[in-house]
C-alpha positions as CSV (number, residue, x, y, z in Angstrom):
1,X,-33.0,37.6,-28.2
2,X,-30.9,36.6,-25.2
3,X,-32.2,35.9,-21.7
4,X,-29.9,35.4,-18.8
5,X,-30.6,32.8,-16.2
6,X,-31.4,32.6,-13.3
7,X,-32.6,36.2,-13.3
8,X,-34.9,35.5,-16.2
9,X,-36.7,32.6,-14.4
10,X,-35.6,29.6,-16.4
11,X,-38.6,27.5,-15.4
12,X,-40.9,30.1,-17.0
13,X,-38.7,30.3,-20.1
14,X,-38.6,26.5,-20.6
15,X,-42.3,26.3,-20.0
16,X,-43.1,28.9,-22.6
17,X,-42.9,26.3,-25.5
18,X,-40.8,28.7,-27.6
19,X,-37.8,27.3,-29.5
20,X,-34.9,27.7,-27.1
21,X,-31.1,27.2,-27.3
22,X,-29.2,26.7,-24.0
23,X,-25.8,28.3,-23.6
24,X,-23.3,28.2,-20.8
25,X,-20.3,30.5,-21.3
26,X,-20.6,30.4,-25.1
27,X,-17.2,28.7,-25.5
28,X,-18.7,26.8,-28.5
29,X,-17.6,24.8,-31.5
30,X,-19.6,24.4,-34.7
31,X,-22.2,27.0,-33.7
32,X,-23.9,24.7,-31.2
33,X,-24.8,27.6,-28.9
34,X,-25.6,30.1,-31.7
35,X,-29.2,30.7,-32.6
36,X,-31.0,31.8,-35.8
37,X,-34.2,33.6,-34.6
38,X,-34.6,31.4,-31.5
39,X,-34.5,32.5,-27.8
40,X,-31.1,32.0,-26.3
41,X,-31.0,31.1,-22.6
42,X,-27.5,31.9,-21.1
43,X,-26.0,32.6,-17.7
44,X,-24.4,35.5,-15.9
45,X,-21.6,33.8,-13.9
46,X,-21.0,36.6,-11.4
47,X,-24.7,36.8,-10.5
48,X,-24.8,33.2,-9.4
49,X,-21.5,32.9,-7.7
50,X,-22.8,33.6,-4.1
51,X,-25.2,30.7,-4.4
52,X,-22.7,27.9,-3.6
53,X,-23.7,25.7,-0.6
54,X,-21.5,23.4,1.5
55,X,-23.5,20.3,2.3
56,X,-21.0,18.3,4.4
57,X,-19.4,15.0,3.5
58,X,-17.2,16.9,1.0
59,X,-20.3,17.7,-1.1
60,X,-20.9,21.2,-2.5
61,X,-24.0,22.4,-4.3
62,X,-23.3,24.9,-7.1
63,X,-25.4,26.8,-9.6
64,X,-24.9,25.5,-13.1
65,X,-24.3,29.1,-14.4
66,X,-21.2,29.5,-12.2
67,X,-17.8,29.4,-13.9
68,X,-15.3,26.7,-12.9
69,X,-12.8,29.5,-12.2
70,X,-15.1,31.0,-9.6
71,X,-16.1,27.7,-8.1
72,X,-12.5,26.4,-7.8
73,X,-11.4,29.6,-6.1
74,X,-14.3,29.1,-3.7
75,X,-13.4,25.5,-3.0
76,X,-9.7,26.2,-2.6
77,X,-10.4,28.7,0.2
78,X,-12.1,25.9,2.0
79,X,-9.3,23.4,1.4
80,X,-11.2,21.5,-1.3
81,X,-10.9,21.1,-5.1
82,X,-13.0,19.6,-7.9
83,X,-11.3,16.5,-9.2
84,X,-11.5,17.3,-12.9
85,X,-11.2,20.8,-14.2
86,X,-11.5,21.9,-17.9
87,X,-8.5,23.5,-19.6
88,X,-10.5,26.8,-20.0
89,X,-11.7,27.6,-16.5
90,X,-14.2,30.3,-17.6
91,X,-16.6,27.8,-19.0
92,X,-19.8,27.2,-16.9
93,X,-20.4,24.3,-14.6
94,X,-23.6,23.3,-16.4
95,X,-22.0,23.7,-19.8
96,X,-19.2,21.2,-19.3
97,X,-21.4,18.8,-17.3
98,X,-23.7,18.8,-20.4
99,X,-20.8,17.5,-22.6
100,X,-19.0,15.2,-20.1
101,X,-16.0,17.2,-19.0
102,X,-12.4,16.0,-19.6
103,X,-9.2,17.6,-18.5
104,X,-5.6,17.0,-17.5
105,X,-6.8,15.4,-14.2
106,X,-8.8,12.8,-16.1
107,X,-5.8,10.4,-16.1
108,X,-6.7,9.8,-12.4
109,X,-10.3,10.9,-12.0
110,X,-12.2,10.2,-15.2
111,X,-14.8,12.7,-16.5
112,X,-16.4,15.6,-14.5
113,X,-19.7,13.8,-14.6
114,X,-18.3,10.9,-12.7
115,X,-18.2,13.2,-9.7
116,X,-21.7,14.6,-9.8
117,X,-23.9,13.4,-7.0
118,X,-27.2,14.8,-8.3
119,X,-28.5,17.6,-10.5
120,X,-31.6,19.8,-10.5
121,X,-33.1,19.6,-13.9
122,X,-35.9,21.8,-15.4
123,X,-38.1,20.4,-18.0
124,X,-40.3,21.9,-20.7
125,X,-43.3,22.4,-18.4
126,X,-41.2,24.5,-16.0
127,X,-41.1,21.6,-13.5
128,X,-37.8,21.3,-11.5
129,X,-36.7,17.9,-10.1
130,X,-33.6,16.5,-8.5
131,X,-32.1,13.6,-10.4
132,X,-29.4,11.2,-9.3
133,X,-28.3,7.6,-9.7
134,X,-31.2,6.5,-7.5
135,X,-33.8,9.3,-8.1
136,X,-35.0,9.7,-11.7
137,X,-31.8,7.8,-12.8
138,X,-32.7,7.8,-16.5
139,X,-32.9,11.5,-16.7
140,X,-29.6,11.7,-14.7
141,X,-27.7,9.5,-17.2
142,X,-29.3,11.3,-20.3
143,X,-28.7,14.8,-19.0
144,X,-25.1,14.5,-18.0
145,X,-23.2,14.4,-21.3
146,X,-26.5,14.9,-23.1
147,X,-26.0,18.5,-24.5
148,X,-29.0,19.9,-22.8
149,X,-31.4,17.7,-24.8
150,X,-33.6,16.6,-21.8
151,X,-33.8,19.8,-19.8
152,X,-31.8,22.6,-18.3
153,X,-29.4,21.8,-15.5
154,X,-30.0,24.5,-12.9
155,X,-27.9,23.2,-10.0
156,X,-25.4,20.4,-9.3
157,X,-24.2,18.7,-6.2
158,X,-20.5,17.8,-6.7
159,X,-18.1,15.6,-4.9
160,X,-14.8,17.2,-4.0
161,X,-11.2,16.1,-3.1
162,X,-8.6,17.7,-0.8
163,X,-6.9,20.8,-2.3
164,X,-3.2,20.2,-3.1
165,X,-1.5,23.3,-4.2
166,X,1.7,22.1,-5.9
167,X,2.1,20.0,-9.0
168,X,5.4,18.4,-10.0
169,X,5.6,18.3,-13.8
170,X,7.9,16.3,-16.1
171,X,8.0,17.3,-19.8
172,X,9.1,14.8,-22.4
173,X,9.8,15.6,-26.1
174,X,8.9,13.1,-28.7
175,X,10.5,12.3,-32.1
176,X,7.2,11.6,-33.8
177,X,3.6,10.4,-33.4
178,X,4.7,6.7,-33.1
179,X,6.9,7.7,-30.1
180,X,4.1,9.8,-28.6
181,X,1.6,6.9,-29.0
182,X,3.9,4.4,-27.3
183,X,4.7,6.8,-24.4
184,X,1.0,7.7,-23.9
185,X,-0.1,4.1,-23.8
186,X,2.6,3.5,-21.2
187,X,1.3,6.3,-19.0
188,X,-2.2,5.0,-19.5
189,X,-1.1,1.7,-17.9
190,X,0.2,3.4,-14.8
191,X,-1.9,4.2,-11.7
192,X,0.5,6.7,-10.1
193,X,-0.1,9.8,-12.3
194,X,-2.2,12.7,-11.3
195,X,-2.1,14.9,-14.4
196,X,-1.2,14.2,-18.0
197,X,-1.5,15.9,-21.4
198,X,0.3,15.8,-24.7
199,X,0.3,18.1,-27.8
200,X,1.6,18.4,-31.3
201,X,1.8,21.9,-32.6
202,X,3.9,23.7,-35.2
203,X,6.1,20.6,-35.7
204,X,6.8,20.1,-31.9
205,X,5.6,17.1,-30.0
206,X,5.8,16.9,-26.3
207,X,3.9,15.4,-23.3
208,X,3.6,16.5,-19.6
209,X,3.2,14.1,-16.7
210,X,2.7,15.2,-13.1
211,X,1.9,14.4,-9.5
212,X,0.2,16.7,-7.0
213,X,1.4,17.4,-3.5
214,X,1.7,20.1,-0.8
215,X,5.4,20.5,0.1
216,X,7.7,21.6,-2.7
217,X,10.4,19.1,-3.6
218,X,13.7,19.6,-5.5
219,X,13.1,19.5,-9.2
220,X,16.4,20.2,-10.8
221,X,16.5,17.7,-13.7
222,X,15.9,18.7,-17.3
223,X,12.2,19.0,-18.1
224,X,11.1,19.1,-14.5
225,X,9.2,22.0,-12.7
226,X,7.0,22.6,-9.7
227,X,3.9,24.7,-10.4
228,X,1.6,26.2,-7.8
229,X,-2.1,26.3,-8.5
230,X,-1.6,24.7,-12.0
231,X,-5.4,25.0,-13.0
232,X,-5.1,28.8,-12.8
233,X,-1.8,29.1,-14.6
234,X,-2.5,31.3,-17.7
235,X,-6.1,31.8,-16.7
236,X,-6.6,35.5,-15.9
237,X,-10.1,36.9,-15.7
238,X,-11.7,36.7,-19.2
239,X,-11.7,39.7,-21.6
240,X,-15.2,40.1,-22.9
241,X,-14.4,42.7,-25.4
242,X,-15.5,42.4,-29.0
243,X,-13.6,40.0,-31.3
244,X,-13.8,40.0,-35.0
245,X,-12.2,37.3,-37.2
246,X,-12.4,36.1,-40.7
247,X,-11.6,32.6,-39.5
248,X,-13.7,30.1,-37.6
249,X,-12.8,27.6,-35.0
250,X,-13.4,23.9,-36.0
251,X,-12.4,21.5,-33.3
252,X,-13.3,17.9,-32.8
253,X,-12.3,15.2,-30.2
254,X,-12.4,11.5,-30.5
255,X,-12.0,9.1,-27.5
256,X,-10.7,5.6,-28.2
257,X,-10.0,2.7,-25.8
258,X,-6.5,2.5,-24.4
259,X,-4.5,0.2,-26.8
260,X,-6.0,1.9,-29.9
261,X,-4.1,5.2,-29.9
262,X,-1.6,4.3,-32.6
263,X,-4.1,3.6,-35.3
264,X,-6.2,6.6,-34.3
265,X,-3.1,8.9,-34.5
266,X,-2.3,7.2,-37.8
267,X,-5.6,8.2,-39.2
268,X,-5.0,11.8,-38.0
269,X,-1.6,11.9,-39.6
270,X,-2.9,10.6,-42.9
271,X,-5.4,13.3,-43.1
272,X,-2.9,16.0,-42.0
273,X,-0.9,15.1,-45.1
274,X,-3.8,15.6,-47.4
275,X,-5.8,18.7,-48.4
276,X,-7.5,20.5,-46.7
277,X,-5.7,19.9,-43.4
278,X,-2.2,19.9,-45.1
279,X,-2.8,23.6,-45.8
280,X,-4.3,24.5,-42.4
281,X,-2.5,24.9,-39.1
282,X,-3.7,22.0,-37.0
283,X,-3.0,21.1,-33.4
284,X,-3.4,17.6,-31.9
285,X,-4.0,17.3,-28.2
286,X,-4.1,14.1,-26.1
287,X,-5.7,13.4,-22.7
288,X,-6.0,10.1,-20.8
289,X,-9.3,9.2,-19.1
290,X,-9.4,6.6,-16.3
291,X,-12.9,6.0,-15.2
292,X,-13.7,5.4,-11.5
293,X,-14.7,1.8,-10.7
294,X,-17.5,1.1,-10.9
295,X,-18.3,3.9,-13.3
296,X,-21.8,5.1,-14.1
297,X,-23.2,4.6,-17.6
298,X,-24.2,7.8,-19.4
299,X,-26.1,7.7,-22.6
300,X,-24.1,10.1,-24.8
301,X,-20.9,10.6,-22.8
302,X,-17.6,10.5,-24.8
303,X,-16.2,7.6,-22.8
304,X,-17.9,4.2,-23.1
305,X,-17.3,1.1,-21.1
306,X,-13.5,1.0,-21.4
307,X,-11.9,1.5,-18.0
308,X,-9.1,3.6,-19.6
309,X,-9.5,5.7,-22.8
310,X,-7.4,8.3,-24.6
311,X,-8.9,11.4,-26.1
312,X,-7.5,12.7,-29.4
313,X,-8.3,16.4,-30.1
314,X,-7.9,17.9,-33.6
315,X,-8.1,21.7,-33.6
316,X,-8.1,23.9,-36.6
317,X,-8.8,27.5,-37.5
318,X,-10.5,27.8,-41.0
319,X,-11.3,30.6,-43.4
320,X,-15.0,31.4,-43.2
321,X,-15.4,30.1,-46.7
322,X,-18.2,27.5,-47.3
323,X,-15.9,25.3,-49.4
324,X,-13.1,25.3,-46.8
325,X,-15.5,24.6,-44.0
326,X,-17.1,21.7,-45.9
327,X,-13.7,20.2,-46.7
328,X,-12.6,20.2,-43.0
329,X,-16.0,18.8,-42.0
330,X,-15.5,15.9,-44.5
331,X,-12.1,15.2,-43.0
332,X,-13.5,15.2,-39.5
333,X,-16.2,12.8,-40.8
334,X,-13.4,10.4,-41.8
335,X,-11.8,10.6,-38.4
336,X,-15.2,9.9,-36.7
337,X,-15.6,6.7,-38.8
338,X,-12.0,5.7,-37.8
339,X,-12.9,6.4,-34.2
340,X,-16.0,4.2,-34.4
341,X,-14.1,1.4,-36.0
342,X,-11.7,1.4,-33.1
343,X,-14.5,1.1,-30.6
344,X,-14.5,4.8,-29.6
345,X,-16.9,7.7,-29.3
346,X,-16.8,11.4,-30.3
347,X,-16.8,14.2,-27.8
348,X,-20.1,15.9,-28.8
349,X,-18.9,19.4,-28.0
350,X,-17.0,19.7,-31.3
351,X,-17.7,19.3,-35.0
352,X,-19.6,16.0,-35.2
353,X,-21.9,15.1,-38.1
354,X,-24.0,12.2,-36.8
355,X,-25.3,10.6,-40.1
356,X,-27.7,7.7,-39.7
357,X,-25.3,4.7,-39.8
358,X,-22.8,6.4,-37.5
359,X,-25.4,7.5,-35.0
360,X,-27.0,4.0,-35.0
361,X,-23.6,2.4,-34.4
362,X,-22.7,4.8,-31.5
363,X,-26.0,5.1,-29.7
364,X,-28.6,2.8,-31.1
365,X,-31.7,2.4,-28.8
366,X,-30.6,5.4,-26.7
367,X,-31.7,7.6,-29.7
368,X,-35.2,6.2,-29.5
369,X,-35.3,6.8,-25.8
370,X,-34.1,10.3,-26.2
371,X,-37.0,11.1,-28.5
372,X,-39.4,9.6,-26.0
373,X,-37.9,11.5,-23.1
374,X,-38.0,14.8,-25.0
375,X,-41.7,14.3,-25.7
376,X,-42.6,13.1,-22.2
377,X,-40.9,16.1,-20.6
378,X,-42.0,18.6,-23.2
379,X,-38.6,19.7,-24.3
380,X,-38.9,19.1,-28.1
381,X,-38.4,22.8,-28.5
382,X,-35.1,22.7,-26.7
383,X,-31.7,22.6,-28.6
384,X,-33.6,21.0,-31.5
385,X,-30.9,22.1,-34.0
386,X,-28.2,19.9,-32.5
387,X,-26.8,17.0,-34.6
388,X,-27.7,14.6,-31.8
389,X,-31.3,15.6,-31.7
390,X,-31.6,15.6,-35.5
391,X,-30.1,12.1,-35.6
392,X,-32.6,10.9,-33.0
393,X,-35.5,12.5,-34.8
394,X,-34.4,11.1,-38.1
395,X,-34.2,7.6,-36.6
396,X,-37.7,8.0,-35.2
397,X,-39.1,9.1,-38.5
398,X,-37.5,6.2,-40.3
399,X,-39.0,3.7,-37.8
400,X,-42.4,5.1,-38.6
401,X,-42.2,4.5,-42.4
402,X,-45.0,2.2,-43.5
403,X,-46.7,2.4,-40.1
404,X,-50.4,3.3,-40.6
C-alpha cells in the first residue's frame, strides 16, 4: 500500500508503529525503496511545490518531497541556485539529502548536505523537531546521508549561491584509464574549476571541465562549448508512463581520497575483464568532491575526512536472473573491499552489501549509536530492510552474546 506525503499526514503514519519504507522519487538502486507487504511512504512533488519559503540571508526552506527540478527553477527566477545538483533533477530533495548528494558541481561545493542549514525531522512517535549543527546535532549528522534510518526529513533549510546561467565546458578525450586517472587527479588539485565529470562508456573515455559565468565568451577551440542552464540540459519533464524490462539496474559508487584514484580504477578494470562484468555493458563515471572547510562530520555520508575525494561509479544493467545478479553483487563486493583498503567509503544509494567486517571498518561505533537512536526515537519499524540497518542490528546482537 502506498501513502503520499504530506497529504497522508506523515507524523501520523510514522507514529502508527507499522513497518514503513520511505521513498522520495523512487529513483532507486537495489530495491531500497521497494517494499514487500510494508507501507510505502512517498511524495507527490507537484503538491508540495508551492510550499517553498524565502527566509533571507540567501536561505530557502523547501519541502523534502519537492523535486530538485522544481526547486532549482524556483530559485533561478529569484537569481539564486543550489550549489550542488544531482545529475537527475527529478529526484526529491529529501531523497538525495538522505544519501549525501554528489554531482558535477561537487568539485567546488562538496556534497549537497554540506549546504543544509537545518532539517525538520519526524520520529516514530510522530514528533517533529528541527535539527541543525547546534540543535539536536547528533540527529542532524545521522539523518543527512543516513538513508532515512532515524526519521523522515519533512523540510530542509538550504543555503544558496548566485545563479550563473552560462557554463564554459572543455571536453578532453583520454587514451585509457591511466590517462584518465592522471588527468582527474590533476583537476582535483586545482581550485579554479566549477564543474567536472568523466565517463567511460562503449570504449570511449572522456572528461569535461567547466567554469560558470554570466556573459558568453568566445569558445572556438576544439572540445569547447558554452551551455546555458547546464543543469536542465537533457532534463525534460519526466515521463511517468509504465516501463517493463527484463533487465535490472545495478549501480554502485565508491568514494576514495584524492591520490587513490589509479588503484581504484585498476580494481575496476580488473573486474571488467573478468566474468560477469566482461559480458555486461558497464559504464564508469567519475566525480570530484571538494568539501567546504571546515566540513561537518556526517555518520554515514560517502565522503569521510579527506578534503578532496573522487567518486567512482560503476553502472550495469543485468538480466533478472538470480545467478547473474548474484555474480554482479559479488563483483561489487570486491570493489567495496578495494575501496575500504584505499581509505574510502561507499555511496550507500547503490548496491552495497555491508557484511560484518566491512561495516565495522567503515562505521564502527556509529552503528551502535544508530541502534540506540532508532530505539530512542521509536523508528525501529522504519526502513528496517536496508543493509545499513541490518549491519547495525547484527552488530548489536553480537555484542549481546554471552550477556545474561
